[in-house]
C-alpha positions as a printed NumPy array, in Angstrom:
array([[ 76.95 ,  91.316, 104.049],
       [ 78.311,  92.074, 107.516],
       [ 75.175,  93.482, 109.103],
       [ 75.296,  96.083, 111.837],
       [ 78.774,  97.479, 111.225],
       [ 79.011, 101.23 , 111.65 ],
       [ 81.799, 103.731, 111.24 ],
       [ 83.303, 104.975, 114.492],
       [ 83.262, 108.686, 115.222],
       [ 85.744, 110.593, 113.064],
       [ 86.377, 114.3  , 112.59 ],
       [ 85.853, 114.145, 108.825],
       [ 82.273, 112.932, 109.262],
       [ 81.178, 116.292, 110.67 ],
       [ 83.303, 118.527, 108.422],
       [ 81.161, 121.45 , 107.218],
       [ 81.983, 121.051, 103.523],
       [ 80.999, 117.392, 103.502],
       [ 77.773, 118.139, 105.381],
       [ 76.808, 120.809, 102.816],
       [ 77.416, 118.419,  99.916],
       [ 75.525, 115.567, 101.545],
       [ 72.562, 117.816, 102.33 ],
       [ 72.364, 119.008,  98.728],
       [ 72.545, 115.521,  97.241],
       [ 70.12 , 113.947,  99.732],
       [ 67.409, 116.567,  99.349],
       [ 64.156, 115.525,  97.64 ],
       [ 64.886, 111.792,  97.737],
       [ 68.476, 111.908,  96.501],
       [ 71.075, 109.497,  97.824],
       [ 74.804, 109.584,  98.496],
       [ 77.303, 107.368, 100.322],
       [ 80.95 , 107.565, 101.311],
       [ 82.934, 104.932,  99.454],
       [ 86.292, 103.169,  99.393],
       [ 89.38 , 104.318, 101.229],
       [ 87.697, 106.664, 103.703],
       [ 85.443, 103.842, 104.92 ],
       [ 88.264, 101.288, 104.997],
       [ 90.733, 103.539, 106.802],
       [ 88.191, 104.81 , 109.322],
       [ 87.305, 101.236, 110.265],
       [ 91.021, 100.599, 110.8  ],
       [ 91.47 , 103.742, 112.882],
       [ 93.806, 105.293, 110.31 ],
       [ 93.856, 108.967, 109.362],
       [ 91.721, 109.906, 106.369],
       [ 92.611, 112.575, 103.834],
       [ 90.367, 111.849, 100.827],
       [ 86.629, 111.346, 101.253],
       [ 85.073, 110.124,  98.007],
       [ 81.332, 109.918,  97.476],
       [ 79.057, 107.84 ,  95.246],
       [ 75.509, 108.592,  94.172],
       [ 72.87 , 107.233,  91.783],
       [ 72.269, 110.81 ,  90.615],
       [ 73.549, 111.558,  87.124],
       [ 76.459, 114.022,  86.836],
       [ 74.208, 116.76 ,  85.454],
       [ 71.871, 116.443,  88.43 ],
       [ 74.811, 116.368,  90.858],
       [ 76.159, 119.563,  89.305],
       [ 72.793, 121.333,  89.335],
       [ 72.095, 120.446,  92.969],
       [ 75.526, 121.494,  94.193],
       [ 75.614, 124.761,  92.28 ],
       [ 72.174, 125.597,  93.639],
       [ 73.655, 125.085,  97.114],
       [ 76.522, 127.477,  96.241],
       [ 79.06 , 124.653,  96.005],
       [ 81.712, 124.984,  93.298],
       [ 81.777, 122.045,  90.857],
       [ 84.656, 121.064,  88.563],
       [ 83.973, 118.416,  85.845],
       [ 87.238, 116.576,  86.51 ],
       [ 86.125, 113.246,  85.039],
       [ 82.728, 113.944,  83.64 ],
       [ 82.979, 111.264,  80.94 ],
       [ 83.28 , 108.674,  83.697],
       [ 80.681, 110.307,  85.899],
       [ 83.046, 112.105,  88.29 ],
       [ 82.949, 115.711,  89.412],
       [ 84.935, 117.453,  92.114],
       [ 82.997, 119.551,  94.59 ],
       [ 84.594, 122.318,  96.644],
       [ 82.685, 123.375,  99.741],
       [ 83.989, 125.235, 102.786],
       [ 87.513, 124.773, 101.452],
       [ 87.138, 120.975, 101.209],
       [ 87.437, 118.986,  97.974],
       [ 85.442, 115.806,  97.416],
       [ 85.126, 113.612,  94.337],
       [ 81.575, 112.519,  93.602],
       [ 80.977, 109.697,  91.122],
       [ 77.722, 108.402,  89.699],
       [ 77.158, 104.663,  90.193],
       [ 78.553, 102.729,  87.224],
       [ 78.786,  99.385,  85.53 ],
       [ 81.369,  98.259,  82.993],
       [ 80.199,  97.817,  79.425],
       [ 83.592,  96.837,  77.966],
       [ 87.193,  96.689,  79.207],
       [ 90.534,  96.047,  77.512],
       [ 92.891,  95.95 ,  80.472],
       [ 93.82 ,  99.621,  80.16 ],
       [ 90.54 , 101.508,  80.126],
       [ 86.843, 100.775,  80.547],
       [ 83.704, 101.824,  78.745],
       [ 81.098, 102.436,  81.418],
       [ 77.371, 103.036,  81.719],
       [ 75.682, 104.763,  84.62 ],
       [ 73.771, 102.493,  86.963],
       [ 71.358, 102.778,  89.838],
       [ 72.426,  99.757,  91.859],
       [ 74.923, 100.101,  94.719],
       [ 75.988,  96.454,  94.631],
       [ 76.587,  96.59 ,  90.877],
       [ 78.841,  99.597,  91.383],
       [ 80.714,  97.827,  94.175],
       [ 81.216,  94.718,  92.016],
       [ 83.336,  96.641,  89.502],
       [ 85.894,  97.629,  92.163],
       [ 89.147,  95.76 ,  92.674],
       [ 89.425,  94.393,  96.225],
       [ 86.828,  93.493,  98.819],
       [ 88.333,  95.929, 101.319],
       [ 87.846,  98.78 ,  98.828],
       [ 84.197,  97.976,  98.11 ],
       [ 82.821,  99.301, 101.388],
       [ 80.131, 102.004, 101.35 ],
       [ 78.892, 103.99 , 104.333],
       [ 75.911, 106.174, 105.065],
       [ 77.357, 109.655, 105.76 ],
       [ 74.781, 110.292, 108.499],
       [ 74.301, 107.04 , 110.383],
       [ 77.691, 105.546, 109.523],
       [ 76.069, 102.206, 108.614],
       [ 78.431, 100.227, 106.349],
       [ 77.348,  98.248, 103.29 ],
       [ 79.594,  95.269, 102.545],
       [ 78.49 ,  92.921,  99.761],
       [ 81.726,  90.953,  99.323],
       [ 83.145,  90.238, 102.761],
       [ 85.421,  93.248, 102.874],
       [ 85.038,  93.809, 106.611],
       [ 86.045,  90.224, 107.396],
       [ 89.014,  90.508, 105.033],
       [ 90.008,  93.798, 106.642],
       [ 89.988,  92.193, 110.077],
       [ 91.966,  89.211, 108.785],
       [ 94.525,  91.322, 106.929],
       [ 93.549,  89.635, 103.676],
       [ 93.727,  91.485, 100.345],
       [ 91.423,  89.644,  97.948],
       [ 89.999,  90.432,  94.535],
       [ 86.224,  90.687,  94.238],
       [ 84.877,  87.589,  92.497],
       [ 87.181,  85.967,  89.953],
       [ 90.687,  87.429,  90.295],
       [ 91.676,  86.809,  86.665],
       [ 88.577,  88.66 ,  85.473],
       [ 89.282,  91.65 ,  87.709],
       [ 92.874,  91.798,  86.415],
       [ 91.774,  91.502,  82.791],
       [ 89.59 ,  94.59 ,  83.35 ],
       [ 92.618,  96.657,  84.396],
       [ 96.136,  95.245,  84.358],
       [ 97.341,  97.899,  86.815],
       [ 95.489,  95.912,  89.476],
       [ 98.491,  93.571,  89.512],
       [100.662,  96.284,  91.03 ],
       [ 97.818,  97.545,  93.199],
       [ 97.529,  94.058,  94.671],
       [101.114,  94.198,  95.9  ],
       [100.706,  97.734,  97.245],
       [ 97.527,  96.975,  99.151],
       [ 98.959,  93.69 , 100.422],
       [101.932,  95.611, 101.803],
       [ 99.684,  98.21 , 103.445],
       [ 96.871,  96.08 , 104.794],
       [ 97.906,  92.45 , 104.49 ],
       [ 99.114,  90.17 , 107.259],
       [100.669,  86.76 , 106.805],
       [100.67 ,  84.943, 103.479],
       [ 99.2  ,  86.534, 100.377],
       [ 95.683,  85.36 ,  99.508],
       [ 96.408,  82.293,  97.324],
       [ 93.927,  82.777,  94.467],
       [ 94.655,  86.486,  94.103],
       [ 98.401,  85.919,  94.319],
       [ 98.364,  83.173,  91.697],
       [ 96.315,  85.364,  89.37 ],
       [ 98.675,  88.354,  89.477],
       [101.713,  86.145,  88.877],
       [100.014,  84.43 ,  85.949],
       [ 99.036,  87.776,  84.391],
       [102.325,  89.628,  84.977],
       [103.244,  89.907,  81.278],
       [100.11 ,  91.992,  80.725],
       [101.838,  94.823,  82.598],
       [103.662,  95.51 ,  79.321],
       [100.416,  96.812,  77.827],
       [100.092,  99.62 ,  80.369],
       [101.33 , 103.132,  79.833],
       [104.7  , 103.749,  81.417],
       [103.268, 106.664,  83.379],
       [100.714, 104.416,  85.108],
       [103.363, 101.824,  85.932],
       [105.682, 104.508,  87.312],
       [102.935, 106.041,  89.434],
       [102.048, 102.717,  91.062],
       [105.675, 101.625,  91.491],
       [106.556, 104.894,  93.23 ],
       [103.54 , 104.501,  95.522],
       [104.846, 101.076,  96.535],
       [108.293, 102.505,  97.213],
       [106.73 , 105.316,  99.281],
       [105.421, 102.834, 101.849],
       [107.099, 103.01 , 105.27 ],
       [108.906,  99.694, 104.653],
       [108.621,  98.256, 101.127],
       [111.349,  95.622, 101.557],
       [109.186,  92.546, 102.026],
       [106.836,  93.362,  99.157],
       [109.755,  94.292,  96.879],
       [111.299,  90.921,  97.613],
       [107.997,  89.218,  96.825],
       [107.652,  91.124,  93.555],
       [111.159,  90.09 ,  92.554],
       [110.469,  86.459,  93.397],
       [107.193,  86.562,  91.457],
       [108.848,  87.904,  88.3  ],
       [107.067,  91.271,  88.446],
       [110.279,  93.28 ,  88.269],
       [111.474,  91.15 ,  85.376],
       [108.598,  92.717,  83.431],
       [108.557,  96.32 ,  84.676],
       [112.134,  96.8  ,  85.939],
       [114.507,  94.367,  84.186],
       [117.478,  96.455,  85.378],
       [116.849,  95.23 ,  88.948],
       [120.196,  94.736,  90.683],
       [120.963,  91.353,  92.217],
       [121.994,  93.091,  95.444],
       [118.902,  95.281,  95.768],
       [117.784,  93.673,  99.038],
       [121.002,  94.629, 100.809],
       [120.888,  98.14 ,  99.38 ],
       [117.316,  98.6  , 100.593],
       [118.219,  97.271, 104.048],
       [121.088,  99.732, 104.325],
       [119.026, 102.623, 102.973],
       [116.095, 102.106, 105.335],
       [118.425, 101.754, 108.326],
       [120.05 , 105.051, 107.397],
       [116.708, 106.753, 106.789],
       [115.636, 105.733, 110.282],
       [118.919, 106.807, 111.87 ],
       [118.79 , 110.194, 110.144],
       [115.026, 110.639, 110.728],
       [114.483, 111.189, 106.999],
       [111.079, 110.684, 105.38 ],
       [110.701, 107.996, 102.707],
       [111.451, 109.152,  99.166],
       [110.404, 106.865,  96.304],
       [113.088, 108.011,  93.848],
       [115.8  , 107.299,  96.411],
       [114.376, 103.813,  96.974],
       [114.104, 103.254,  93.22 ],
       [117.829, 103.972,  92.93 ],
       [118.391, 101.305,  95.602],
       [116.806,  98.714,  93.306],
       [119.278,  99.486,  90.521],
       [123.017,  99.099,  89.911],
       [125.08 , 102.047,  91.145],
       [125.431, 103.426,  87.624],
       [124.184, 106.809,  86.486],
       [123.46 , 105.625,  82.946],
       [121.21 , 102.802,  84.152],
       [119.332, 105.04 ,  86.586],
       [118.721, 107.661,  83.913],
       [117.633, 105.009,  81.419],
       [115.03 , 103.712,  83.874],
       [113.813, 107.225,  84.656],
       [113.426, 107.988,  80.948],
       [111.555, 104.758,  80.273],
       [109.171, 105.468,  83.152],
       [108.551, 108.941,  81.725],
       [109.835, 110.707,  84.828],
       [110.661, 114.395,  84.581],
       [114.051, 115.692,  83.5  ],
       [114.703, 116.846,  87.046],
       [113.862, 113.403,  88.445],
       [116.036, 111.707,  85.833],
       [119.043, 113.877,  86.652],
       [118.489, 113.404,  90.366],
       [118.442, 109.619,  90.046],
       [121.558, 109.676,  87.875],
       [123.457, 111.838,  90.366],
       [122.498, 109.667,  93.343],
       [123.354, 106.451,  91.503],
       [126.744, 107.821,  90.423],
       [127.798, 108.898,  93.907],
       [126.117, 106.445,  96.273],
       [129.244, 104.299,  96.54 ],
       [131.947, 106.984,  96.289],
       [131.213, 109.725,  98.772],
       [132.923, 113.073,  99.191],
       [132.288, 115.204, 102.305],
       [128.594, 116.056, 102.239],
       [128.857, 119.78 , 101.516],
       [131.541, 119.281,  98.908],
       [129.357, 116.736,  97.169],
       [126.386, 119.105,  97.352],
       [128.381, 121.727,  95.444],
       [128.57 , 119.366,  92.488],
       [125.159, 117.651,  92.505],
       [122.912, 119.708,  94.781],
       [121.872, 119.355,  98.404],
       [119.003, 116.937,  97.815],
       [121.02 , 114.537,  95.675],
       [123.995, 114.712,  98.063],
       [121.751, 113.846, 100.985],
       [120.251, 110.889,  99.13 ],
       [123.668, 109.625,  98.047],
       [124.921, 109.752, 101.634],
       [121.892, 107.761, 102.8  ],
       [123.504, 104.779, 101.062],
       [126.57 , 104.998, 103.361],
       [127.683, 101.785, 105.029],
       [127.563, 103.344, 108.5  ],
       [124.257, 104.818, 109.752],
       [126.068, 107.311, 111.973],
       [128.01 , 108.628, 108.964],
       [124.781, 108.962, 107.01 ],
       [123.127, 110.761, 109.913],
       [126.042, 113.187, 110.273],
       [125.976, 113.981, 106.552],
       [122.234, 114.598, 106.584],
       [122.595, 116.829, 109.643],
       [125.332, 118.826, 107.868],
       [122.992, 119.432, 104.933],
       [119.767, 120.151, 106.815],
       [118.712, 123.742, 106.246],
       [121.918, 124.479, 104.363],
       [122.186, 125.89 , 100.851],
       [125.212, 125.861,  98.583],
       [126.612, 129.429,  98.789],
       [127.808, 131.493,  95.854],
       [131.538, 132.037,  95.411],
       [132.156, 135.563,  96.821],
       [134.482, 136.585,  94.014],
       [133.928, 137.214,  90.296],
       [136.038, 137.592,  87.194],
       [136.016, 141.372,  87.509],
       [137.682, 141.086,  90.909],
       [140.57 , 139.155,  89.348],
       [140.938, 141.676,  86.527],
       [141.021, 144.435,  89.117],
       [143.957, 142.601,  90.68 ],
       [145.904, 142.663,  87.458],
       [144.901, 139.402,  85.753],
       [144.524, 139.917,  82.001],
       [140.963, 139.387,  80.761],
       [140.583, 136.087,  78.945],
       [140.876, 132.346,  79.576],
       [143.277, 132.871,  82.471],
       [140.521, 134.54 ,  84.492],
       [138.244, 131.491,  84.13 ],
       [141.072, 129.099,  84.975],
       [142.002, 130.97 ,  88.164],
       [138.34 , 131.228,  89.181],
       [137.952, 127.469,  88.836],
       [141.048, 126.906,  90.985],
       [139.809, 129.374,  93.613],
       [136.394, 127.752,  93.711],
       [137.856, 124.255,  94.059],
       [139.981, 125.352,  97.038],
       [137.033, 127.241,  98.566],
       [134.862, 124.122,  98.385],
       [137.647, 121.939,  99.811],
       [137.929, 124.289, 102.78 ],
       [134.139, 124.098, 103.365],
       [133.206, 127.512, 102.015],
       [135.25 , 129.961, 104.131],
       [134.334, 133.667, 104.291],
       [135.267, 136.44 , 101.865],
       [138.496, 137.32 , 103.724],
       [139.818, 133.777, 103.287],
       [138.63 , 133.727,  99.671],
       [140.665, 136.888,  99.067],
       [143.751, 135.137, 100.38 ],
       [143.043, 132.13 ,  98.141],
       [142.709, 134.478,  95.155],
       [146.093, 136.071,  95.91 ],
       [147.618, 132.638,  96.247],
       [146.221, 131.442,  92.922],
       [147.238, 134.632,  91.109],
       [150.731, 134.227,  92.486],
       [150.889, 130.662,  91.21 ],
       [149.627, 131.795,  87.834],
       [152.279, 134.5  ,  87.602],
       [155.222, 132.413,  88.858],
       [156.08 , 130.63 ,  85.574],
       [156.352, 133.968,  83.764],
       [158.803, 135.535,  86.239]])
């Protein structure tokens, strides 16, 4: 263990909600520590949003202590020893120390434990098995996580194949954490283990695969790790539709995102991995159990990413968000930036004329009204949504055209 390491000062350490929870759990000989990402990210100087806690106290005792301290408790994962505490507007997950009794690669049967090291041993990577005293900041590190953090090395705890067999999703987590925290070559033993076990990804639920894949694609720059996953045969298992030209599409997309100052969007990046075909994009979205809205969005972006109409005209057909994403695949970053600027803060307006207005102008009610309305709308969109006066002129023009053959 790396003795003497302490957390640096951080605002979250003195947050009132956390202090109330810690006080309640530490009273009368109780114990609690901050665990995982909050410790890791604080040591790296990164911002921290989630502060998770671990304790040897059983869930019932955790609940009783917190409720006695007027802290709201929600049994979010009580079967696995986890409750969510809400204090002073802050939410913290608190989990009783555990050990695995049985695992099948998808879920684990656990038993509560009283040993901190035993709890740490069931975690995935050394850099995630760091525990810290919430008062002193002293860090417990049983598996060399601090050294690995300093070296930019993402390494499984103990035997990599065993850790993966406990939960096959750790294959994808390895790539995500390597992209976030790794430097240089991937740790050889861990890398070999995830490649060897890649077919086991087929046993996972599609929702879990989708969640982890979208987290990878949400990273600031996922290009290197996506290339590594392709080379390692990971996409052949979870995304066989991968397009041969995905690397170029990702390069172009990220250049345009930067030029247009657009935040990363995982669905947009997922489309970049696929052929520019709506049917393929929608098929992937359906298989990954994405929502209907997400599926339609991906299909629209895939269909239009190579054939682009003026941005606001395109938005009329597929929506502002999809039009923006489609334009972010443009060959020229300045064109993409101009299109995004044209759409920022803009909403597709409603056509300022209705069927009743045409009937009032003498058009006979029926199919002709719908046909003229469609023609008026098409011209209105082509002219970039002019005002009602111009729409009135377009209406007169279209009615005149409609009447001409009968004169």
